[in-house]
C-alpha positions as CSV (number, residue, x, y, z in Angstrom):
1,X,-9.2,23.1,4.4
2,X,-6.7,20.8,5.5
3,X,-8.0,19.7,8.4
4,X,-11.3,18.3,6.9
5,X,-9.4,15.8,4.9
6,X,-7.0,15.0,7.7
7,X,-10.0,14.0,9.8
8,X,-11.5,11.9,6.9
9,X,-8.4,10.1,6.4
10,X,-8.0,9.5,10.3
11,X,-11.5,7.9,9.8
12,X,-11.2,5.6,7.1
13,X,-7.9,4.3,8.5
14,X,-9.7,3.5,11.7
15,X,-12.6,1.5,10.4
16,X,-9.9,-0.4,8.3
17,X,-7.9,-1.2,10.7
18,X,-11.1,-2.2,12.7
19,X,-11.8,-4.8,10.0
20,X,-12.8,-8.2,11.9
21,X,-9.9,-10.2,10.0
22,X,-7.3,-7.5,11.8
23,X,-9.3,-7.8,15.0
24,X,-8.9,-11.5,15.1
25,X,-5.6,-12.1,13.5
26,X,-4.3,-13.7,16.9
27,X,-6.9,-16.6,16.4
28,X,-6.5,-17.3,12.9
29,X,-4.7,-20.6,11.8
30,X,-0.6,-20.1,10.4
31,X,-1.9,-22.1,7.2
32,X,-5.0,-19.3,7.1
33,X,-2.3,-16.8,7.2
34,X,0.0,-18.0,4.7
35,X,-3.0,-18.4,2.1
36,X,-4.2,-14.3,2.8
37,X,-0.5,-13.0,2.6
38,X,-0.4,-15.0,-0.8
39,X,-3.4,-13.7,-2.2
40,X,-2.2,-9.8,-0.8
41,X,0.9,-10.7,-2.9
42,X,-0.7,-10.4,-5.9
43,X,-1.7,-6.7,-4.9
44,X,1.8,-6.1,-4.4
45,X,2.2,-7.1,-8.2
46,X,0.4,-4.4,-9.4
47,X,2.3,-1.8,-7.7
48,X,4.7,-1.0,-10.3
49,X,1.6,-0.9,-13.3
50,X,0.0,1.5,-11.0
51,X,2.4,3.6,-10.6
52,X,4.0,3.7,-14.4
53,X,0.1,4.6,-15.2
54,X,0.7,7.5,-12.8
55,X,3.8,8.9,-14.0
56,X,2.5,8.6,-17.8
57,X,-0.5,10.2,-16.8
58,X,0.7,13.2,-14.4
59,X,2.1,16.7,-16.6
60,X,3.7,18.0,-13.5
61,X,7.3,17.4,-13.6
62,X,7.9,17.9,-9.7
63,X,5.4,15.4,-9.3
64,X,6.5,13.1,-11.7
65,X,10.2,13.3,-10.0
66,X,8.3,12.2,-6.5
67,X,6.4,9.3,-8.2
68,X,9.2,8.2,-10.0
69,X,11.9,8.3,-7.3
70,X,9.3,6.1,-5.3
71,X,8.9,3.4,-8.1
72,X,13.0,3.3,-8.4
73,X,12.9,2.1,-4.8
74,X,11.4,-0.8,-6.2
75,X,14.2,-1.6,-8.0
76,X,17.4,-0.8,-5.6
77,X,21.0,-0.7,-6.7
78,X,24.0,-0.7,-4.5
79,X,26.3,2.8,-4.5
80,X,28.2,1.1,-7.5
81,X,24.7,0.9,-9.6
82,X,24.8,-2.7,-9.2
83,X,21.0,-4.2,-9.6
84,X,20.0,-5.7,-5.4
85,X,16.9,-7.9,-5.3
86,X,14.4,-5.9,-6.4
87,X,11.1,-5.8,-3.8
88,X,9.1,-8.4,-5.4
89,X,12.2,-10.6,-4.5
90,X,12.0,-9.9,-1.0
91,X,8.4,-10.3,-0.6
92,X,8.9,-13.8,-2.2
93,X,11.9,-14.6,0.7
94,X,9.5,-13.5,3.3
95,X,6.9,-15.4,2.2
96,X,9.5,-18.5,2.5
97,X,10.8,-17.5,5.9
98,X,7.1,-17.3,6.9
99,X,6.8,-21.2,5.9
100,X,5.5,-21.1,2.6
101,X,6.8,-23.3,0.1
102,X,8.1,-21.9,-3.7
103,X,5.2,-24.1,-5.0
104,X,2.5,-22.7,-2.7
105,X,3.2,-19.0,-3.6
106,X,4.0,-19.8,-7.7
107,X,0.9,-22.0,-7.8
108,X,-1.5,-20.6,-6.0
109,X,-4.3,-19.0,-8.2
110,X,-5.4,-15.9,-7.8
111,X,-8.9,-15.4,-6.7
112,X,-11.5,-13.7,-8.1
113,X,-12.0,-10.9,-5.7
114,X,-8.3,-10.1,-5.8
115,X,-8.6,-9.7,-9.7
116,X,-11.6,-7.8,-9.2
117,X,-9.7,-5.3,-6.9
118,X,-6.7,-5.0,-8.9
119,X,-9.3,-4.5,-12.2
120,X,-11.2,-1.8,-10.6
121,X,-8.3,0.3,-9.0
122,X,-6.7,0.4,-12.2
123,X,-10.3,1.7,-13.7
124,X,-10.2,4.2,-11.0
125,X,-7.2,5.7,-12.6
126,X,-8.5,5.6,-15.9
127,X,-11.6,7.3,-15.0
128,X,-9.8,10.3,-13.5
129,X,-8.4,11.2,-16.7
130,X,-9.7,14.5,-18.6
131,X,-11.3,15.1,-15.5
132,X,-10.9,18.8,-14.0
133,X,-9.3,17.3,-11.0
134,X,-7.3,14.7,-12.6
135,X,-3.5,15.2,-11.6
136,X,-4.5,16.0,-8.1
137,X,-7.5,12.6,-8.5
138,X,-4.5,10.9,-9.5
139,X,-2.1,11.9,-6.3
140,X,-4.5,11.4,-3.5
141,X,-5.5,7.9,-4.7
142,X,-2.1,6.5,-5.6
143,X,-1.0,7.6,-2.0
144,X,-4.0,6.2,-0.2
145,X,-4.2,2.7,-1.5
146,X,-0.4,2.3,-2.3
147,X,0.9,3.7,0.5
148,X,-1.7,4.7,3.2
149,X,-3.4,1.7,3.6
150,X,0.0,-0.6,2.8
151,X,1.4,0.6,5.9
152,X,-1.8,0.3,7.2
153,X,-2.6,-3.5,6.3
154,X,1.2,-4.3,7.5
155,X,0.8,-2.5,10.3
156,X,-2.3,-4.9,11.5
157,X,-0.8,-8.4,10.1
158,X,2.6,-7.7,12.1
159,X,1.5,-9.1,15.2
160,X,1.4,-12.4,13.6
161,X,4.2,-11.8,11.0
162,X,6.6,-10.6,13.9
163,X,5.8,-14.2,15.4
164,X,8.8,-16.1,12.9
165,X,10.3,-12.8,11.5
166,X,11.9,-9.5,13.2
167,X,12.7,-5.6,12.5
168,X,15.9,-6.9,13.1
169,X,18.3,-9.8,13.0
170,X,18.0,-11.1,16.6
171,X,16.3,-13.8,18.9
172,X,17.0,-16.0,16.6
173,X,14.0,-15.2,14.0
174,X,15.0,-13.6,10.3
175,X,14.7,-10.0,9.7
176,X,12.2,-9.1,7.6
177,X,13.2,-7.1,4.5
178,X,9.8,-6.5,2.7
179,X,6.7,-6.2,5.3
180,X,8.9,-4.4,7.7
181,X,10.3,-2.0,5.6
182,X,7.3,-1.0,4.0
183,X,4.8,-1.1,7.0
184,X,7.7,2.2,8.1
185,X,8.4,3.3,4.9
186,X,4.8,3.9,3.6
187,X,3.0,5.3,6.8
188,X,0.9,8.3,6.9
189,X,2.9,9.1,10.0
190,X,1.9,13.2,9.7
191,X,-1.3,15.1,9.1
192,X,-1.2,16.4,5.4
193,X,0.3,19.9,5.6
194,X,2.3,18.9,8.8
195,X,5.3,16.7,7.3
196,X,8.9,17.2,8.9
197,X,11.5,16.8,6.3
198,X,13.7,16.1,9.8
199,X,14.9,12.4,9.6
200,X,13.3,12.2,6.1
201,X,10.1,11.6,4.6
202,X,7.7,8.8,4.2
203,X,6.4,7.9,0.8
204,X,3.3,8.6,2.4
205,X,4.4,12.4,3.1
206,X,6.2,12.8,0.0
207,X,3.2,12.4,-2.0
208,X,1.2,14.5,0.5
209,X,3.7,17.5,0.2
210,X,1.9,17.6,-3.8
211,X,-1.3,16.8,-2.7
212,X,-1.4,20.3,-0.1
213,X,-0.2,22.0,-3.2
214,X,-3.2,20.9,-5.6
215,X,-6.0,20.9,-3.6
216,X,-6.8,24.5,-3.9
217,X,-10.4,24.3,-3.8
218,X,-13.0,22.8,-1.7
219,X,-14.2,21.1,-4.6
220,X,-10.8,19.5,-5.4
221,X,-10.4,18.5,-1.7
222,X,-14.1,16.8,-1.7
223,X,-12.7,15.1,-5.3
224,X,-10.0,13.5,-3.2
225,X,-11.6,12.6,-0.6
226,X,-14.1,10.4,-2.6
227,X,-11.3,8.5,-4.2
228,X,-9.8,7.8,-0.4
229,X,-12.6,6.6,-0.1
230,X,-13.3,4.4,-3.1
231,X,-9.7,3.4,-2.0
232,X,-10.4,2.1,1.3
233,X,-13.9,0.1,0.4
234,X,-11.3,-1.6,-2.2
235,X,-9.5,-2.9,0.2
236,X,-12.5,-3.8,2.6
237,X,-13.9,-5.8,0.2
238,X,-10.7,-7.7,-0.5
239,X,-10.2,-8.7,3.5
240,X,-14.5,-9.4,3.6
241,X,-14.1,-11.7,0.5
242,X,-11.2,-13.0,1.9
243,X,-12.8,-14.0,4.9
244,X,-15.7,-15.7,3.2
245,X,-13.5,-17.5,0.9
246,X,-11.1,-19.4,3.9
247,X,-13.7,-20.1,5.8
248,X,-16.5,-21.3,3.7
């Protein structure tokens, strides 16, 4: 049964990676790239609300613990419990290091398509409530929308981001504290059911361990696949509209 969803996820990732915006990313002007990343920031800012909704909607304490742990990484602390810069702050700093100005980041209005994707993403989770497969559906959508596809997005954008930022402090480039981290730590990395705890799990893999347990029937499997398809369509639609808006 897992073979079906693993194959399905691979196909969605391949189609998503082949979006025209990603394929032609090297031809894009730096100004337009910054405009895309600033719009993408609005989706990042909604992650906390997405995660908190799922925590409140879940009834399984073991899953709550995993989701809560991932959410808490958004607001890291040092060994003494002192708050460190949040992921939102690190995103802001990465954008500054890429050449955006504070005014540009803070005053650029959210496009209609960005708002639409955020609203519809939230509504997908609301629609799960009360359904027979609510619990597994919430985990499936959260994992694919907020982790798997996020890693794919940043992997596709990294070829341009890496022109100015690095995965380490070297070559005269500033280290990326947001994009590179999420590209690695959110990634799918392995098929569902083949996670290895050696070396630690990515966020996608952590959630996948629960999916494997919850997908106890063909009906639940298909329900999850439909939600992942919807997550893919929302993100694909986002980049479709960005191309239209930026090149009108």
